[in-house]
N, C-alpha and C positions, 0 to 999 in steps of 0.2 A: 474478433470474438472474445479474445482475452480482455481487451479494454472494456468491452461491453459488460462482461461478467463482473469485473472489478467495480465498474461504475454503478451497477445495479445493487451492489451490496449495501451501501448506506440507505437506500430506499427501503429495502427489505428489513433492515435493522430498525428503522424508525417506525415501520408498521408493527414490528414485534414489540417495540416500546409501547405503542398505543394499545397493544393486546395484553399489557400487564407485566412485561418482562423488562428488567433494567439492563444496562450495558454489560455488566459483569455476567449476568445470566445468559444473555444472547451470545457473547463471545466464547464462554466456556462450552456451551452446547455446540456452537458452530464448529469450533476447532476439534472437538471430540468426534463429531460425526464425520467431518472432512478428513481427519487423520485416519479413521477406520477405513473409509472408502479408498483413500490414497494407498494405504498399506495393502489392501486387497488387490488393487489395480497393479501395484508394483510387483506383487508376488505372481500375478497371472502373466503379465507382459515380460517379466524378467526373472522367471522362476529358475533359470539356469545361472543367473548372476549371483555370486556369493555376496553375503553381507559385508559391509565395511568392517574395519577393525573396531574393537570396543572403544578405543580411544577416539576414533573419528566419529563414532555414533554419539558418544558423550559430548564431543565438541559441537555436533549438530543440535543435540538436545539443548545445550547451553545457549546456542545462538537463538533457537526458537523460544526458549524460556525468557531470556533477557532481552532479546531483540523483538521478535514478532509480538510477544505478549504485551510488552510495554508500549510499543509503537501503536498497535491496533487498539489497545484499551484506552489510551489517552485520546486517540482520535474519535473513537465511537462514544466515549464519554462526553466529548465536546458536542457532538451532533445531537445530543439530547436537548440542547438549548440553542442551537445555531443551525441555519440552513445548510444542507449538504453541499449545495453549489458553492457557497462562500467558503466553506471549510476546505474543500478539495483544492480550490485555487490558492488559498493561503498555504496549504500543505506543500505546494510545489516550491516552497522556500528551500527544501533540502538540497537542490543542486548547488546553491550558494555555499552551504555548509561543507559539502563534499569538496568543492574547489578550495575553500579556505584550509580545510584539514590537509588536503594533498599538498598545498603550497607550504604550510607550516611544518608538517611532519615529514613529508617526502621531498621537500625542497623543489617541487615541480611548479614553476611559475606558470600561471594561467596565460593562455594565448589571448591575442586581441579579440578573436571571435568569442571566446568564453566571457571576457570582460564586458563586451558590448551586449551579448545575450543576457547576462546576469543583470545588467543595468535595466534593460527593458522588462525582464521578469520581475525584478524588485518593484519597478514602477507599477506593474499590474497588481502585485500583491498589496501595495500601499493603497491603491484605488479600491481594491476589494475589501480590505480591512475597514476602510472608511464607511462601508455599507452596513457594518455590524453595529447593532444597538449598544449603547453604553453598558447596559446591564449584563451583556455577554462577554465582558472583558476576560472572565475566567475561561470561557470557551476558546477565545483567541489564544490565551496562554497555553491551553491544552493542545491546540492544533500546532502551535509553534514548537512545543516540547516534543510532540509526536514526530514532526518534521526533522527536528534536531537529532532525535534518537535514531530515526530511519537512516540518516546520513552515516552514522557510525555502524549501524547494522549492515548497510550496503557494502561498506568497505570490508567488514568481517566476512560476510557471506560470499563475496567474490573470491576471497582467498580459500575458503573452505570448499566451495563447489568445484574448484579446480582439481580437488583430490578425489572426486567421486562423480558418477554420472548424475545428470540433473534431476531425473525422476526420483532416484534414491535420496538425493540431498533434500529435495523439496518435501518428500514424504517424512523423513526423520526430523526435519526442522519444524514441520507442522505438528508432529507428535510432541516435540519439545514445547511448542506454544500451548498445546492442550494441557500438558503437565503444568506449565506456568500458571495457567488460569485456575486449575484445580488447587494449586498451592495457595493462590490468593483467596479462593473460596474457603479453604480450610482455616486460614488465619485471619481473613478480613481485617487487614491493617488500615490505619488512618480512618477508622470509623466507617469503612465501606460496608455496604449491604448487598446481598445477592437475591435476586428474584428470578427463579427458574420458570420455564413455561409450565402453565397449569391448565391450558385449554387447547382445543384443536387449532384455533387460528394461530396462536403463538408458535406451536410446534410446526405448523406448515410453513410459516414465514422463516423460521430459523433453519428448517431442513432445506428449504429452497436456497437460503443464503449459503449453507454449507455446500450444496451441490452446484448451484449455478453461479454463486458469487465467490467460491473458493476453489473447489475441485476443478470445475470446468475451465475457468480462466488460467489456472496453473497448467492444465493439460494443453490447452490451446497455445499458450505461450511457449511451452516446450516443443510442440509440433511446429509452430511458426518459426522458432529460432533455428530449427534444422533446415527449414526451407528458404528463408530469406536472409539469415545472418543477423548479427547483433545491431549493425548500423541501421538497416532498414527497419528492424523491429523497434529500435529506439524512436525513430521518426513516427511510426504508426501509433505507438502507445501514447503519444502526446495528445491524442484525441480524447483521452480518458476524462479530463476535466470538462470538456464540452458535453460528453455523453452523461456525466454525472449531473451537470446542470439541467440537461434535458430531462433526465429521470425525475429530478426534484420538481421541475415545473409540471410535468405530465401527471405524475402519480402522487405528489405531495402538495400540489398547488402552491409551490414556492413562487415568490414574486420575481418578475423579470424587469430589471431596470437598465437604463443605458449605461450607468456606471459599472454595473456587474458585467455587462457584455464587453465593455471596453477593457476592464481588468482581465477578463478571461482571454481576450484577444491578445493583449500584451504578453501574458504568461505563455499561452500555447504557441503564439507566433514566435516568441523568443526561443523557445525550446526546439521548435521545428527548424528555425533558421540556424541554430547552433549545430544541430545534427547534420543538416545538409552541408554547411560550410566546412565542418570538420571532416566529413566524408570526402568532400571535394579536395581538401588539402591532403588527405591521406592518399587519394588516387593520384594526385599530381606528384607526390613524393615517390610513390612506387614507380610511376612512369619514367621519372628521371633516373 
C-alpha cells in the first residue's frame, strides 16, 4: 500500500499540471496539506509523547527543507516534460550513489552482491534513458539531480530518525519540506514561477496527492516496518517503479515499449536480488 501510494503521486501531479498548476504550486500545496494532516495524526496517536528537543526539531526541519524539497521539486519539475514511468526507473540511480558515498566517506567497501546488483541496475537505467527523446535532456538531468540529492538525504535522515520515533520524525521532516517550498515561493529564484490551484479539479488532484500519495504511504510504511522489518520492507518497495509505470499507462496513456519493460525489469530485478542476497548473507552470519 505504501508503494502504491507513492507510485500514484506522479499521475495525480501530472493531472494537476493539466488543470493549470505548475510543479512548484502542486508541491507547495501538497506538503502543506500533508504536514497539517500528519501533525494532527501525530498529536492524536501520540498525545502523551513529548516533543523532541528544539535542536532536533530544527534538524528535522533542515532535512525536510534541504532534502525533501530539493529532491521532490527537481523530480516533479522533470515529469512536466517526461513520462512518469521513465523518470522513476532512472531515479533508482540513487543506490549507486549511496554505495559510492559509503565507500568513499565511511571506507565500507561494497560486497560482491552489491557490485553485481548495481551493474544490472545501471544497465536498466541506460536502456531506459535511451527511450527519452532528445528534447528532454534537461528532464533527464533533473531526474539524475533528484536521485543524487536523495542519496545524501537518505544518509542524513537515517541518522536523524535514530534519535526520534518514526512518526514524529516523518511529521516534522514533512513540515520542513512545506517550509522549504514556501520559501521558494516567496523568493522565486532562477526565474521560477508559481501557479497555485485556482479551480476545483486542481484542488481535488492536489488534495488527493497529499492524502493518498503522501500521508497514506508514509503511514502504511510506518505500520509495515513494525510488522515485517526493514529487510522485507526493502524487498516489497522495489515494486514501486512497476506500479508507477502501470499508473502512467492506465491513467496517462503513456506508451509501453519492449525497451522500457526490459529496463524496468533490470532495475527492479537487481534491487530485489540485492535485498534477498544480503538478507540471506545476514542470516547465514547470524547462524554461524
